[in-house]
N, C-alpha and C positions, 0 to 999 in steps of 0.2 A: 220230157226228160225224166230219167229215173231219179229217185231221191239221192242216190250216191253222186250222180253228176251235179245235181243242184247244190250239194254240200261242197263239192270241189269248186264249182263256179263261184260260190259265195266266198270261199277262202281266197281264191285268186283275186277277186274284186277288192276284198278287204286288204290283202297285201299290197295291191296297187295303190289304194288310197293311203296306206301307211307310208309307202315309199315316196309318193308325191308330197305328203305332209312333211316328211323328214327333210326332203330337199328344200321345200319352202322355208322350213325352220332354220336350216343352215344358211340360206340366203339372207334371211332377216338378221341373223347374228352378224354376218359379215358386212352388211350394208347399213342398217338403221340403228342397231343397238349401240355401236360406239359413239355415234353422234348424240343419240339420246342420253347416253350415260354421261357425256361431257356436260350437256345441259343440266342434267340432274345434279351433277357434282357442283356446278356453279350455283344452282339454287340452294343446295345444302350449305355451301360455303357462305353465301349471303345470309342465310338464316342463322348460321353459327356466329357470324360477325354481329348481327343485330342482337342476338342473345347475350353475347359477351358485353356489348355496350350497355344493355339493359341491366346486367348483373353489376357492371361497374357503377352505374347510377344508384343501384340499390346499396352498394357498399359505401357510397359517399356518406360521410358523417352527417347526422342530423343538424349539428351545429353549423356546419358549412352551408347547408341549404338555407338555414335561417339567416345566416350572414349575407348570402347572395340575395335573398329576398329583401332584406333591409337596404342593401346597396341599391337595388333596383328601385325601391320606393324612394330613396333619397334622390336618385337621378331623375325620377319622374317628378318629384317635388320641385327640384331645381329647374327643370324644363318648364313647369307650369309658372314658376316665378318669372322666368325669362319672357314667356308669352304675355304675362300680365304687364311687365315693364314695357314690352313692345306696344301693347295696346295703350298704355298711358302716354308713351311718346307720341303715338298717332293722335291721341286726344289733344295733347299739348300743341301739336302742329296745327290741328284743326282750329283750336282756340286762337292761336296766333294769326291764322289766316282770316278768321272772323274779325279779330281786332283790327287787322290791317284794312280789310274791306270796309269796316265801319268807320274807321278814321278817314278813308277816302271819300265815303258817301257823305259824311258830316262836314267835310271841309267846304269852305266858301271860296271859290276861285276869284270872286270879284274883288277880294281884298288882297290878292297876290298879284305879283307881276309875272311875266312869262318865264323869267329865270327861276322863280320859286316853284311854279307849276312843273317845270321841267325836271328839277332836282329833288322835289319832295318825295317822290316814290323811292328814289335811291337812298335818301336820308332815312326814310321809314324802314327800308329793308336793312339798312345798317343798324338801326336801333333794335330791330327785332333780332338780328343776328347777335348783337352784343348781349341782349337779354338771354338768349338761349345759351350762349357761352358762359354767362354768369351763373345760370342755374346749374349747368353741367359742372362748372368749377366748384360750386358749393357742394354738389353731390360727391365729388371726388375728394374733397378736402377731409383731412383728419378731424374727427369730431372733437377731440380733446384740445387741439391747437397748442400743445406743449411738446417740447422735445422729449423723446423717449431715449434715455441713456441705458435702458436694458434691451435695446433692439439688437438682434443678432447680426444683422447686416451692417450695423455701425461698429461692431467689434465686441459686443457683450457676449458672455458665454455662461454655461452652467458648470459649477464645480461638483461633479457627480459623486465624488468621494464623500461629500458632506450633504448629500441630497438623499431623500427617501428612495427606496427601491421602487421601480415601476411595477404596476399591477400585472401579474401574469394571467393571461386569459387564453384558453384554448380556442376560443372563437376568433381570435386574431391570428390564427395560423391556417395555412392552406396545406392540404395533404395530397400526396400522390402514392397510391398503393400503401397507405399506412405510414408513409415517411413524410416528415415535415420538410417542405422545400421552400417555404416562404413564411417569414414572420414579420408582420407589418404593424407591430406595436409602436406607438409614437414615442420618441425619445423626450427627455425633459426639456430640451431646448426648443421644442415646438411652442412653448409658452412665450418665447422671445420673438416670435415671428408674426407678421400682420395677417397671415392667411387664416382667417377664422371661418371655418366651414364645419358643418356637422360631422363629428367623428375625429376631427383633426385636433385632438387634445391630448395632454399627458395625464395619465391616470396612475394613482397610487392606491394601495389597499387600505380599506377602512376610511374613517372620517378625519383622521389626523395625519399630517405629514409636513415635511418642510423641504425647501429648496434654497440653495445658496447661489446667488447670482453675482458674477463678476461684471461690473458695469463697463461700458465702453470707455469711460474716463472717470477721473475723480470729480465728485460733485458734492455740494451740500444739499442733500435731499430735502425737498419741500412737499412733495405729494406723490401718490401712487395711483394707478388706475387698474381696476380689475374688469375683465371682459369675459362674457359667457354668451352662449347662444340662447335664443328665446324658445319657448315651448312650441311656437308655430313651426319652426324648422327642425325641431328635434325628431329624429327617426322614432324614438320611443314614445313621443308625445308628452314627455315631462322632462324637467331639469332637476330631478332630485339629487343628482350627483354633483351639482354646482356647489362651490364653496360658500359657506355662510359666514362664520366668524373667523377672522384671521388677524395675525399680528405681524408687524414689520420691525426688523432690527437692523441697525447698522453694525458692521463688523470692522473693528479697528485693526491696524498693523497688518496690512496686506492679506486680509481675509482669514487670518488665523488668530486674531486677538480677541479682546473683550467685546461682548455684544452690548450695544446701546439700544434701549427700547425707544422706538419712534412713534408707536401708536397701535391701537387695536380698533378694528372696524368690523362692520357687518355688510356683506354684499346681499342686497335685496333682489331676489330673482323676479319679483313681480314688477319691478321698475324697469328703467332702460337697461339695455344689455351692457352698455359701457358706463361705468361709474367711477368717478374720481374722488379721492379722499385726501384732504389736507392733513399732513402729519401733525400729530399732537405735541411732539417734542422736537426741538431743534438741536442740532449739533454744531459746535463751533468750528470743527475741523472737517476737511473734505474726506469723503469715504469712497473706496473703490468697490466694496462689496456690500450687498444688502441681502438679508435673510428673510424669506417669506415663510411664515409658520401658520399652517392651516389648522384651526382648532375644531371645526365642525363643518358638516355639509347639510344639505336640505333633506336628508332622510334616506339616502341610498345606503343599503346595508353592506355592500361589498366594496365599493371604491368611490373615490372622489376624482373629478375630472377638471383639470385646469386648461383653459383655452389661451388666454393671453394676460400677461402681467407687465405693467410699465412702471418705470421709475422716472420721476421728474425732479429737477432741481437746478441749482446754480453751478455752472461748471467752474472748476478751479483753474487758476492761471497756470498751474504746474500740472502736467499730465503724469 
């Protein structure tokens, strides 16, 4: 072939390859690309969703993360205590079984008649059951063993107009996109309820504050009880926010009259968590309201936290 024909042949072959390639490219666009594009879009959408969630977590306030961490630690601590109690119950059951077996082995049937041999296991089982019920009853009983006339479920209440303001803490708020949608600060009447768990306390700013309590009925007050949690169950590991020195006053004439000094006391956080104090001064008439005046705490610089306060006394014949 002459050079001119070789050039013409190469051009024809090149045009043929370009035409075939263009047709294949059009076929790929019409068949595979739409499906692949949908898959690619789904992958991009999923990545965008994950990125948004990650950014939302980054926008979460540091205080809220710390609060959630403390709550999880508290739940873990409570769970461990439950496991310990279950183990102790199992140990108690094993000891009771050993006692029962030992009493059976050490018994002498020669000194019993057939009726005694037949009924002694039942009697022993009944004694063991009574022992268990007695122990459980003691565990459930109130440690103070005195009526609480400042109990909310019995009708007592807090007169908030004559009570210190609650401590405002941003850590006790939950946010959603920068908007506060839940505020779980404890109200003052939490101190009149028996549910004493870490964090379920009423806090006021500083080391000094007061609360006015309207009792469930008129009484002649004789004693008060202050309760706080121990350092072992405290999420922070200390109880520096516990009250230390406090005074108690009786309020005359339906909670708005003269205040009568009943006593000043010190709550010792190194002793038992429930401490009862006999009033130092008596009043001749029955009172409906009692004022608790906190004078100092155990060193916390920001706030003082009260868990439970009880008032005991002799009820009046006239409510």
